[in-house]
C-alpha positions as CSV (number, residue, x, y, z in Angstrom):
1,M,-0.1,-0.1,-0.3
2,S,1.6,3.0,-1.0
3,H,1.8,6.2,1.3
4,T,1.4,9.7,-0.4
5,G,4.2,11.8,1.0
6,R,3.6,14.9,2.5
7,N,6.1,16.1,-0.1
8,D,4.6,14.6,-2.8
9,L,1.1,16.5,-3.0
10,P,0.5,18.8,-5.6
11,L,1.7,22.6,-4.8
12,P,-0.7,25.3,-4.9
13,S,-0.8,27.7,-8.0
14,S,0.8,30.2,-5.3
15,A,3.8,28.7,-4.6
16,Y,5.0,29.2,-8.5
17,V,4.7,33.1,-7.9
18,T,8.3,34.7,-7.5
19,D,9.7,38.2,-7.5
20,D,11.9,37.7,-11.2
21,V,11.3,40.6,-13.2
22,P,10.1,40.3,-16.4
23,A,12.2,38.7,-19.8
24,A,12.1,42.3,-21.6
25,T,13.1,44.2,-18.7
26,T,15.9,42.1,-18.1
27,R,17.2,42.2,-22.0
28,R,17.0,46.2,-21.9
29,V,18.8,46.1,-18.6
30,S,21.6,44.0,-20.1
31,I,21.9,46.3,-22.9
32,K,22.2,49.1,-21.3
33,N,25.0,47.4,-19.3
34,I,26.7,46.6,-22.6
35,L,26.2,50.0,-23.6
36,V,27.9,51.2,-21.1
37,A,30.8,49.1,-21.1
38,L,31.7,49.8,-24.6
39,L,31.2,53.3,-23.7
40,L,33.4,53.1,-21.2
41,S,36.1,50.6,-22.9
42,V,36.1,53.8,-25.9
43,L,36.3,56.5,-23.4
44,F,39.4,54.7,-21.9
45,F,41.1,54.1,-24.9
46,L,40.7,57.3,-26.0
47,I,42.4,59.0,-23.1
48,F,45.3,56.0,-23.5
49,C,46.0,57.4,-27.1
50,F,46.1,60.6,-25.9
51,V,48.8,60.2,-22.9
52,S,50.8,57.7,-25.5
53,L,50.3,60.3,-28.0
54,H,51.9,63.2,-25.4
55,G,54.4,59.7,-24.2
56,Y,55.6,60.0,-28.0
57,I,56.0,63.9,-28.1
58,A,57.8,63.8,-25.0
59,W,60.0,60.7,-26.3
60,V,61.2,62.6,-29.6
61,L,61.9,65.5,-28.0
62,S,64.6,63.6,-25.9
63,N,65.9,61.4,-28.5
64,P,66.4,63.9,-31.4
65,K,68.0,62.4,-34.7
66,V,71.3,63.5,-34.9
67,A,73.4,62.3,-38.7
68,P,77.4,60.8,-38.1
69,L,80.3,62.9,-38.6
70,Y,81.2,63.1,-42.9
71,S,83.7,65.3,-42.3
72,N,86.6,66.7,-40.4
73,P,88.6,70.3,-40.3
74,K,91.3,69.7,-42.0
75,L,89.0,67.8,-45.1
76,S,86.4,70.9,-44.6
77,I,88.8,73.9,-44.3
78,N,92.1,72.5,-45.0
79,L,92.8,73.6,-41.1
80,E,95.4,71.7,-38.4
81,Y,93.1,69.7,-36.0
82,E,93.3,67.5,-32.8
83,N,90.5,65.0,-31.7
84,I,90.3,65.7,-28.4
85,A,88.5,63.8,-25.5
86,F,87.6,65.7,-22.2
87,P,85.4,65.3,-19.0
88,A,82.1,66.8,-18.4
89,A,81.8,69.2,-15.8
90,D,80.5,67.2,-13.3
91,G,82.2,63.8,-14.2
92,S,79.4,62.5,-15.9
93,R,80.8,61.3,-19.1
94,I,83.7,62.1,-21.3
95,M,82.8,64.3,-24.7
96,Q,84.3,64.2,-28.1
97,G,85.3,67.2,-29.9
98,W,88.2,68.6,-32.1
99,Y,90.6,71.7,-31.2
100,I,91.8,73.6,-33.5
101,P,94.5,75.9,-32.9
102,A,96.0,79.6,-33.8
103,E,98.8,80.4,-33.9
104,D,100.6,82.4,-30.7
105,S,97.0,83.0,-29.4
106,V,95.1,83.1,-25.9
107,K,91.9,83.7,-27.5
108,T,89.5,80.8,-27.8
109,I,85.9,80.5,-29.3
110,V,83.9,77.5,-27.6
111,F,81.2,76.3,-30.1
112,S,78.1,75.3,-29.0
113,H,75.6,73.3,-31.5
114,G,72.2,72.9,-31.3
115,Y,69.5,70.3,-30.9
116,G,69.0,67.6,-33.6
117,A,73.2,68.2,-34.7
118,N,76.2,67.4,-34.1
119,R,79.6,69.8,-34.2
120,E,79.4,69.9,-38.0
121,E,76.0,71.2,-37.6
122,T,76.4,71.6,-41.7
123,W,72.8,74.1,-42.4
124,I,74.6,76.6,-39.9
125,P,77.8,76.1,-42.0
126,M,79.7,75.7,-38.6
127,Y,82.5,74.8,-41.0
128,D,82.3,78.4,-42.4
129,L,82.1,80.0,-38.8
130,A,85.2,78.3,-37.9
131,N,87.2,79.6,-40.8
132,F,86.4,82.9,-39.8
133,A,87.2,82.3,-36.4
134,H,90.5,81.2,-36.8
135,R,91.6,83.7,-39.5
136,L,90.7,86.0,-36.8
137,N,92.8,84.4,-35.2
138,F,90.9,82.2,-32.7
139,N,91.8,79.1,-31.2
140,V,88.1,77.0,-31.8
141,L,87.0,74.4,-30.1
142,M,84.2,72.4,-31.8
143,F,82.5,69.4,-29.7
144,D,79.7,67.0,-29.5
145,Y,76.3,67.5,-26.6
146,G,75.9,64.0,-25.8
147,F,72.9,63.7,-27.3
148,A,75.0,64.4,-30.5
149,A,77.3,61.7,-29.7
150,Q,78.9,59.1,-31.8
151,N,79.2,56.5,-29.4
152,S,77.6,56.2,-25.6
153,K,74.7,58.4,-26.7
154,E,72.1,59.7,-24.3
155,V,69.2,61.7,-24.5
156,A,68.7,65.2,-25.0
157,T,67.4,67.2,-21.4
158,G,67.0,70.9,-22.7
159,G,70.3,72.4,-20.9
160,K,70.2,70.6,-17.8
161,K,73.1,67.9,-18.7
162,E,74.4,70.1,-21.6
163,A,75.3,72.9,-19.6
164,Q,77.5,70.5,-17.4
165,Q,79.1,69.0,-20.7
166,L,79.8,73.1,-21.6
167,L,81.1,73.9,-18.9
168,G,83.7,70.6,-19.4
169,A,85.0,72.5,-23.2
170,I,85.5,75.5,-21.4
171,Q,87.8,73.9,-18.8
172,V,89.3,72.7,-21.6
173,A,89.8,76.3,-23.4
174,K,91.2,77.4,-20.6
175,Q,93.5,74.9,-19.5
176,R,95.2,75.6,-23.4
177,G,95.8,78.9,-22.7
178,G,92.2,80.3,-23.7
179,Q,92.9,83.7,-21.3
180,E,89.7,85.6,-23.8
181,I,86.8,82.6,-23.9
182,I,83.7,83.1,-26.2
183,V,80.7,80.4,-26.3
184,W,79.5,81.0,-29.4
185,G,75.7,79.2,-29.5
186,F,73.1,78.0,-31.4
187,S,70.0,77.4,-31.0
188,M,69.5,75.3,-28.1
189,G,73.4,75.4,-28.2
190,A,72.7,79.4,-27.2
191,G,69.6,78.6,-24.6
192,T,72.5,76.1,-23.1
193,A,75.0,78.7,-22.9
194,L,73.0,80.7,-20.9
195,Q,72.2,78.3,-18.4
196,T,76.3,77.4,-18.6
197,A,76.8,81.1,-17.8
198,L,75.4,81.4,-14.3
199,K,77.4,79.1,-13.2
200,S,81.2,80.1,-14.6
201,P,83.3,82.7,-14.0
202,D,85.1,82.2,-17.3
203,I,83.0,83.0,-20.3
204,D,84.0,87.1,-21.4
205,G,81.1,87.2,-24.3
206,M,78.2,85.1,-25.9
207,I,77.7,85.3,-29.5
208,L,74.0,83.6,-29.7
209,D,72.3,82.7,-32.9
210,S,68.6,82.0,-32.8
211,T,68.1,81.1,-29.1
212,F,65.7,78.7,-28.0
213,L,65.7,78.4,-24.1
214,L,63.4,75.4,-23.2
215,E,60.6,76.4,-21.2
216,P,56.7,75.4,-21.6
217,D,55.7,78.5,-24.1
218,T,58.8,77.6,-26.0
219,M,58.1,73.9,-26.2
220,Y,54.7,74.0,-26.6
221,H,55.1,77.0,-29.4
222,N,57.1,73.9,-31.4
223,I,54.7,71.4,-30.2
224,R,51.7,73.2,-32.5
225,Q,53.8,73.4,-35.2
226,H,53.3,69.8,-35.6
227,I,50.0,69.0,-33.8
228,G,47.4,71.0,-32.4
229,L,47.3,70.0,-29.3
230,P,45.3,71.8,-26.1
231,R,48.4,73.5,-24.1
232,H,46.3,72.2,-21.3
233,P,46.1,69.6,-19.8
234,S,49.4,69.0,-23.0
235,L,51.8,70.8,-21.1
236,E,51.2,69.1,-17.9
237,I,51.1,65.6,-19.4
238,I,54.5,66.4,-21.2
239,G,56.0,67.8,-17.8
240,M,54.9,64.8,-16.0
241,L,56.4,62.5,-18.8
242,L,59.8,63.9,-19.3
243,P,60.7,62.9,-16.0
244,V,60.8,59.0,-17.0
245,L,62.4,59.7,-20.2
246,N,65.1,61.3,-19.8
247,G,65.2,62.4,-16.2
248,T,64.7,65.7,-16.2
249,S,61.8,67.8,-15.3
250,L,61.0,71.4,-16.4
251,R,61.5,73.1,-13.1
252,Q,65.5,72.3,-13.4
253,I,66.2,74.4,-16.4
254,P,66.7,77.1,-15.0
255,Y,64.5,79.5,-17.4
256,A,63.1,82.0,-15.4
257,Q,66.1,83.3,-13.6
258,V,67.5,82.8,-17.6
259,K,65.0,85.5,-18.6
260,S,65.8,88.1,-15.6
261,E,69.6,87.7,-15.9
262,D,71.8,91.0,-16.3
263,Y,74.9,89.2,-17.4
264,P,78.5,90.9,-16.7
265,F,80.0,90.5,-20.1
266,P,79.3,91.5,-23.8
267,T,76.2,89.1,-25.1
268,L,75.4,89.3,-29.1
269,F,71.8,88.3,-30.0
270,I,70.7,87.5,-32.9
271,H,67.7,86.5,-34.2
272,G,65.3,86.4,-37.1
273,T,61.8,87.8,-37.6
274,E,60.9,84.7,-39.3
275,D,62.3,82.4,-36.7
276,E,59.5,79.8,-36.5
277,K,60.5,77.6,-33.3
278,A,61.9,80.3,-31.3
279,P,59.6,83.4,-31.6
280,Y,62.2,86.5,-32.2
281,P,60.3,88.4,-28.7
282,I,62.3,86.1,-26.5
283,A,65.8,87.6,-28.2
284,E,64.7,91.2,-27.9
285,K,63.8,90.6,-24.2
286,L,66.7,88.9,-22.7
287,A,68.6,91.9,-24.8
288,A,66.9,94.5,-23.1
289,N,68.2,92.4,-19.8
290,Q,71.3,94.0,-20.1
291,T,73.6,96.6,-19.1
292,N,76.8,96.0,-20.3
293,P,77.4,98.9,-23.0
294,D,79.0,96.3,-25.3
295,S,76.2,94.1,-26.0
296,G,73.3,93.6,-28.4
297,V,70.6,92.6,-30.4
298,W,70.5,92.0,-34.1
299,I,67.0,91.3,-35.3
300,V,67.0,90.4,-38.9
301,D,64.0,90.7,-41.2
302,G,62.6,87.3,-42.8
303,A,65.2,85.4,-41.6
304,H,64.9,82.2,-40.3
305,H,66.0,79.1,-37.7
306,E,69.6,79.2,-37.8
307,L,70.3,79.9,-41.2
308,I,70.8,84.0,-40.8
309,F,74.7,83.5,-41.4
310,R,73.5,81.8,-44.9
311,E,70.9,84.0,-45.5
312,H,73.0,87.5,-45.2
313,P,76.4,86.1,-45.1
314,K,78.6,89.3,-45.4
315,E,76.2,91.8,-42.9
316,Y,76.3,88.4,-40.3
317,L,80.1,88.1,-40.3
318,R,80.4,92.1,-40.2
319,K,78.3,92.4,-37.2
320,V,80.4,89.2,-35.3
321,S,83.6,91.0,-35.9
322,L,82.8,94.0,-34.7
323,F,81.5,92.4,-31.7
324,L,84.6,90.4,-31.4
325,G,86.7,93.7,-32.0
326,K,84.9,95.3,-28.9
327,I,85.3,92.3,-26.5
328,K,89.2,92.3,-27.1
329,L,88.8,96.0,-26.7
330,A,87.1,95.9,-23.2
331,S,89.6,93.0,-22.1
332,Q,93.0,95.3,-23.1
333,N,91.3,98.1,-21.2
334,T,90.9,95.9,-17.5
335,N,94.7,94.8,-18.1
336,V,95.6,98.2,-18.6
337,Q,93.7,99.1,-15.7
338,I,94.8,96.4,-13.6
339,G,98.8,97.3,-14.3
340,S,97.6,100.8,-13.6
341,V,96.5,100.0,-10.0
342,S,99.7,97.4,-9.1
343,E,102.0,100.3,-10.3
């Protein structure tokens, strides 16, 4: 005889009633969640692309492409020279360069090449200026910054490391008998010279062609030449990425001090009105700070970045020759005054 258990009895229909939402509502919620997830994915992807683009820009700024050396002073301008190696002032690396001696001369010009170039800087062209300096009886020192080194190349730092490297070159010029040392800089090499002069008592004058000083304004100006990024937050993002990629923060570049400094020695600023990389008001502002009576500025109408010598060779050499003559005269007057005091 079978017994029907309590659990075997049919359940009332009310027992099947649940709190489940209708299937259509469930489908709408699922689609909504999928759309939100897709939108968030797209948003995060765009943010990733935006940050990656800025990372690429920061990497390119830190790693300029530099051509190898193709010649030397003997082949190009028939001048005898020495291959030299010397340490940066902070001992961080060994620099490579050329020293072109002038007969019985205690005057030396140290060339400070620009970003993306080496000591030859062919578009200027640097060999012609070296030959000109040598004809004026200057010893000439030409060297490669670390980012342009033929071996053991390093990142560009906008002057932080380069200033120590230029200080090393100035020390070599002094060790080789240089009593009158002129730094002739181009573009970022000119900006590096301005930073170096904050630290060195051995500079007697500077010629600064197409001065580029790494600061937020000029950096953004150059970025805008290639891609239309917003100023903010682009500057902030690149500013955060630069220390990661080249170990240098913009705060470590003393651009504010440079822009307000009155240097004690004569400085000649040369700049073109059509300079697309470093707007010429930069040179005007820097020149306006100088009180040395032999300092000056030559703004060349229609001239381009680092091409002023190529575009106006005779006037360029005349201006430089007159400027160097003033430094020589000032040096002679100082020696006379020192002699008078000692008597």
